[in-house]
N, C-alpha and C positions, 0 to 999 in steps of 0.2 A: 509602546511598551508601557505597561502599568505595573509598578513594583510596590509591594507592601511587606511589612514584617509578617513573619509566620510563627505562630505560637504552638502549632501542632495539636491544638485542642479539639479541632473538628475532624480529626482523622480517626475513623472507626476501625479500619483494617489497613494494614501495610503488608505488601507482598514483595518478595524478591523476584526480579525478572529472571525466569528460568529458560524461556523460549523466545527467540527473536525470529523475525522474518525480514528478509531483504528481497526487494523486487528491483531488478535491473530493467530499465526501459530503453529500447532502441527507437530513435525518432525516424519517421519515414524519410526516405531519400528522394521520393518524388510523389506526384499526385496519385499514383496507382498502387501504392503500398500503404499498409497501415502500421501503426506503432506496434512493436512486439514487446512482450514482457517475459522475463525469466525469473522465476521465484525460487527462493531458498529458505528452508527452515533450519535454524541453528540452535543447538542445545549445548550445555556444558561450556559456556563462554560468558564473559561479562560484556557490558556495552562497549567498552574501549576496544576489546578484541574483535567484536563484530564490526565495529566501525572501521577498524584498520583493515579487516578482511574485505569489507565492501569496497573501500577505496582502492585496494590493491587489485580487485577483480572487476571493476566497473568497465574497464577498457573504453573510455570516453563515453560511456552510457550514463544517463542520469539514474539515480536510485532513490528508493524509499526505504526507511528503516522503521520497523514496528516492534512492539512487544506483544506477545500473545498470552492470553489467559483463558482458562476454562470458565464458562458462564452457563447460565440457563435462560431459556425463554419459555414463556407460558403460551400454550396452544389455545385455540378458541374454546376448547372444552375444559380448560383449566389445568391440564397436565403440564408438568415441567419437563422440558427436553433439553439435552446438552446442546450447547452452542459455543463456538469459538469467538472470543472477543479480540480485537486488535486496537492498539493505540499507536498512532503515528508519532514517532520521535523526531523524524526529520525527512526532508524530501517531499516531492509531490509528483503526481502523475503528469506527464507532459500533455499539454493541450495543443491541439492543432492550431496553427496560426493562419489558416486559410480554410475555405470550404471548397468542395469539389462539386461541380455540376456535371451530371451525366445526361447526355441527350442522345436521341436516336431518331432515325427517320423511318416512319412506317411506310410500307409499300402502298402505292396508290392503287385504288381499285381499277380494274380494267373494264 
């Protein structure tokens, strides 16, 4: 962790978080299933309320917490198009701790 004083002199725009996203991840129970995700978009709440809700509803699943904002991207021909931006506040997507090898036997020519 690297900590330094903050003078707020370099901030050009400050926004209030109005939309949050929570993703609940279920980890695979065996080699034949994949992780599943359940996503929620939350408005009219503050970060403490969203975090409390996520912890109460995770049911032993891991979760990610994001803030959402409206952004724009530039196309190849220079046009600006709407785009959603997300900033992760906490959590991470679960990573598999193993790989699965699938093999099969081809029929022998007769």
